[in-house]
C-alpha positions as CSV (number, residue, x, y, z in Angstrom):
1,M,-20.1,-4.2,2.8
2,R,-17.2,-2.0,3.9
3,T,-16.1,1.2,2.3
4,N,-12.4,1.7,1.5
5,T,-11.9,4.9,3.5
6,T,-8.3,5.3,2.2
7,K,-9.6,5.2,-1.4
8,A,-12.3,7.6,-0.5
9,S,-9.8,10.0,1.1
10,L,-7.6,10.0,-2.0
11,A,-10.7,10.7,-4.2
12,E,-11.3,13.8,-2.0
13,G,-7.8,15.0,-2.7
14,K,-6.4,14.2,0.7
15,T,-2.9,12.8,1.5
16,V,-3.0,9.4,3.3
17,F,-0.5,7.9,5.7
18,G,0.2,4.3,6.4
19,A,2.3,2.3,8.8
20,I,4.2,-0.7,7.6
21,V,3.8,-3.7,10.0
22,S,6.0,-6.6,9.2
23,R,5.1,-9.1,11.9
24,Y,1.9,-10.6,13.3
25,S,0.8,-7.9,15.7
26,P,-3.0,-7.1,15.6
27,D,-2.5,-4.7,18.6
28,V,-0.1,-2.6,16.6
29,V,-2.6,-2.3,13.8
30,E,-5.2,-1.2,16.3
31,I,-2.9,1.4,17.8
32,F,-2.3,3.0,14.4
33,G,-6.0,3.0,13.8
34,A,-6.7,4.6,17.1
35,I,-4.2,7.4,16.6
36,G,-5.6,8.2,13.1
37,Y,-3.5,6.7,10.5
38,D,-5.4,6.0,7.3
39,F,-4.1,2.5,6.4
40,V,-1.7,-0.2,7.5
41,M,0.6,-2.0,5.1
42,I,0.6,-5.6,6.2
43,D,4.0,-6.5,4.8
44,C,4.1,-10.1,3.5
45,E,6.9,-9.5,1.0
46,H,9.5,-9.2,3.7
47,G,7.5,-10.3,6.8
48,P,6.9,-13.9,8.0
49,M,3.1,-13.8,8.3
50,N,0.9,-16.6,7.0
51,L,-2.6,-16.1,5.6
52,D,-4.4,-17.0,8.8
53,Q,-2.4,-14.3,10.6
54,V,-3.1,-11.8,7.8
55,E,-6.9,-12.4,8.3
56,H,-6.6,-11.6,12.0
57,M,-4.6,-8.4,11.1
58,V,-7.5,-7.5,8.8
59,R,-10.0,-8.0,11.6
60,A,-7.9,-5.7,13.9
61,A,-7.9,-3.1,11.1
62,E,-11.7,-3.3,10.6
63,S,-12.3,-3.0,14.3
64,F,-10.3,0.3,14.5
65,G,-11.4,1.9,11.3
66,I,-8.0,1.6,9.4
67,T,-7.8,0.3,5.9
68,P,-6.0,-3.1,5.6
69,I,-3.6,-3.2,2.6
70,A,-1.2,-6.1,2.1
71,R,2.1,-6.0,0.3
72,I,2.1,-9.3,-1.3
73,P,5.2,-11.4,-2.1
74,D,4.8,-11.9,-5.9
75,H,2.6,-11.2,-9.0
76,A,0.9,-14.6,-9.3
77,D,-2.9,-14.6,-9.8
78,A,-3.2,-17.2,-7.0
79,T,-1.3,-14.9,-4.6
80,V,-3.5,-11.9,-5.5
81,L,-6.6,-14.0,-5.0
82,R,-5.6,-15.6,-1.7
83,F,-4.7,-12.2,0.0
84,L,-7.8,-10.5,-1.3
85,D,-10.0,-13.3,-0.1
86,R,-8.7,-12.7,3.4
87,G,-10.4,-9.3,3.3
88,V,-7.6,-6.9,2.6
89,Q,-8.9,-3.9,0.7
90,G,-5.8,-3.3,-1.4
91,I,-2.6,-5.0,-2.6
92,I,0.8,-3.4,-3.0
93,V,2.7,-5.4,-5.6
94,P,6.5,-5.3,-5.7
95,H,8.7,-5.1,-8.8
96,I,6.1,-4.1,-11.4
97,N,8.4,-3.2,-14.3
98,T,6.2,-3.3,-17.4
99,A,2.7,-2.4,-18.5
100,A,2.1,-6.1,-18.9
101,D,3.0,-6.7,-15.3
102,A,0.7,-3.9,-14.2
103,E,-2.2,-5.2,-16.3
104,A,-1.8,-8.7,-15.0
105,V,-2.3,-7.6,-11.4
106,T,-5.1,-5.1,-12.0
107,T,-7.2,-7.7,-13.8
108,A,-6.3,-10.5,-11.2
109,A,-7.6,-8.2,-8.4
110,R,-11.1,-7.6,-9.9
111,Y,-14.1,-9.6,-10.8
112,Y,-15.7,-9.7,-14.3
113,P,-16.2,-7.5,-16.3
114,E,-13.2,-5.6,-15.0
115,G,-11.0,-8.6,-14.5
116,H,-10.8,-12.3,-13.9
117,R,-10.5,-12.7,-10.1
118,G,-11.4,-16.2,-9.1
119,S,-15.0,-16.6,-7.7
120,A,-15.7,-19.3,-5.2
121,G,-18.9,-18.4,-3.5
122,G,-19.3,-16.1,-0.5
123,G,-16.5,-15.2,1.9
124,R,-15.6,-12.5,4.3
125,P,-15.1,-9.8,1.5
126,H,-18.7,-10.6,0.5
127,D,-20.1,-10.6,4.0
128,Y,-20.5,-14.3,3.6
129,G,-23.4,-13.6,1.3
130,V,-25.6,-12.3,4.1
131,G,-28.0,-9.6,2.9
132,V,-26.3,-9.1,-0.4
133,T,-26.3,-10.9,-3.8
134,R,-23.1,-12.2,-5.4
135,E,-23.5,-9.7,-8.2
136,E,-23.9,-6.8,-5.8
137,S,-20.9,-7.7,-3.6
138,A,-18.7,-8.3,-6.6
139,E,-19.5,-4.9,-8.1
140,W,-18.9,-3.3,-4.7
141,I,-15.6,-5.0,-4.2
142,N,-14.4,-4.0,-7.6
143,S,-15.2,-0.4,-6.8
144,Q,-13.4,-0.5,-3.4
145,V,-10.3,-2.6,-4.0
146,M,-7.0,-0.7,-4.5
147,V,-4.3,-2.0,-6.8
148,I,-0.9,-0.5,-6.1
149,P,2.0,-1.5,-8.3
150,M,5.4,-0.6,-7.0
151,C,7.9,1.4,-9.1
152,E,11.1,0.4,-7.5
153,E,13.5,-0.4,-10.3
154,T,15.0,1.7,-13.1
155,E,13.3,-0.6,-15.6
156,A,10.0,0.6,-14.2
157,V,11.0,4.2,-14.4
158,D,12.0,3.6,-18.1
159,N,8.6,2.1,-18.7
160,L,6.6,4.5,-16.6
161,D,4.7,6.1,-19.5
162,A,3.3,2.7,-20.6
163,I,2.6,1.6,-17.0
164,M,0.6,4.8,-16.3
165,K,-1.7,4.0,-19.2
166,V,-2.9,0.7,-17.7
167,P,-6.6,0.9,-16.5
168,G,-7.3,0.0,-12.9
169,I,-4.2,1.3,-11.2
170,D,-5.1,3.2,-8.0
171,V,-1.7,4.3,-6.8
172,I,1.9,3.9,-8.2
173,H,4.1,3.5,-5.1
174,V,7.7,4.7,-5.6
175,A,10.0,3.1,-3.0
176,A,13.5,4.3,-2.3
177,G,15.2,1.1,-1.1
178,D,15.1,-1.2,-4.1
179,L,15.1,1.8,-6.5
180,G,18.4,2.8,-5.1
181,Q,19.7,-0.7,-5.4
182,S,18.7,-0.9,-9.0
183,M,20.6,2.3,-9.5
184,G,23.8,0.8,-8.1
185,N,23.4,2.3,-4.6
186,P,24.6,5.8,-5.5
187,G,23.5,7.3,-2.2
188,T,20.4,8.9,-0.8
189,A,20.8,12.2,-2.6
190,K,20.8,10.6,-6.1
191,V,17.8,8.4,-5.2
192,R,15.8,11.3,-4.0
193,E,16.8,13.2,-7.1
194,L,15.2,10.5,-9.3
195,M,12.2,10.3,-7.0
196,S,11.7,14.0,-7.3
197,Q,11.3,13.6,-11.0
198,V,9.1,10.5,-10.9
199,L,6.6,11.6,-8.2
200,P,5.3,14.7,-10.0
201,K,5.3,12.9,-13.3
202,I,2.9,10.3,-12.0
203,R,0.6,12.9,-10.4
204,A,0.7,15.0,-13.5
205,G,-0.6,11.9,-15.3
206,G,-3.7,11.8,-13.0
207,I,-2.6,8.9,-10.9
208,N,-2.1,8.9,-7.1
209,V,1.5,8.4,-6.2
210,G,3.1,6.8,-3.1
211,A,6.4,7.5,-1.5
212,G,8.1,4.7,0.4
213,G,11.3,4.0,2.1
214,N,10.9,7.0,4.4
215,S,12.9,7.6,7.5
216,P,10.6,8.4,10.5
217,A,13.2,10.9,11.6
218,D,13.1,12.8,8.4
219,A,9.7,14.6,8.5
220,A,11.0,17.4,6.3
221,G,12.1,14.9,3.7
222,V,8.6,13.3,3.7
223,A,7.0,16.8,3.5
224,E,9.2,17.5,0.5
225,F,7.8,14.4,-1.3
226,V,4.3,15.4,-0.4
227,N,4.9,18.8,-1.9
228,L,6.1,17.1,-5.1
229,G,2.9,15.2,-5.4
230,A,3.1,12.2,-3.1
231,N,-0.3,11.6,-1.5
232,F,0.1,8.0,-0.3
233,V,2.9,7.8,2.3
234,T,4.3,4.8,4.1
235,V,6.6,4.6,7.1
236,S,7.9,1.7,9.1
237,S,6.1,1.0,12.4
238,Q,9.4,-0.3,13.9
239,G,11.2,2.8,12.8
240,L,8.5,4.9,14.5
241,L,8.9,2.8,17.7
242,R,12.7,3.3,17.6
243,L,12.3,7.0,17.1
244,A,9.8,7.3,20.0
245,G,12.0,5.2,22.3
246,Q,15.1,7.3,21.5
247,D,13.1,10.5,22.0
248,F,11.8,9.4,25.4
249,L,15.3,8.6,26.7
250,K,16.7,11.9,25.5
251,R,13.8,13.9,27.1
252,V,14.3,12.0,30.4
253,E,18.0,12.5,30.4
254,A,17.5,16.2,29.6
255,A,15.2,16.5,32.6
256,L,17.6,15.0,35.1
């Protein structure tokens, strides 16, 4: 049975970093594992991957020691189940706006007695039942899975106190893009101002907090969020590729 190393790092008080990968590319997952990122966000809210491809992305993550976490497209119990049965060790769930939304996904992601996740015999999360009983594997999976609701609308901000009281939340992930849209797109400064209030509030409540929608070119801005309490940071792999490509051209041109 696999340990969720990202969850373990958070429990040790560390800040963890993850790359968002939006298309089927196991090699990209492996690269981020090789260079020392903690987790990969397999983005199936915006990305086109199917479940078979997600499973291969999970295998790539497992082979390079990086935690596979999927951003799923909706809240449905069946969606939660099907992604977790592929072997992802966490789910990031968009548009969680109420405590009821949060409770629904935390219980859908865990087996009895902590939840009602569907049980259909062994599978890859259970090591196919080899060398472990169903009860042992279910208990272990419950302890290792990460449930990460996204706070990305002003409704969620308004309901934050109630959401934070829901048992079973591992991280609340605050994302700038849709949060700004729900604010009426007032500009980056206003969105960052709200995030600078929300991030420390979540950490003060004893919950790990994520910061998303980060520009790879704005390391100082990311560091500011970390200083405010963010300890689960995501950044686009495509954005990082663009930044590296631009940097390479500039350095070559400067050397000519």
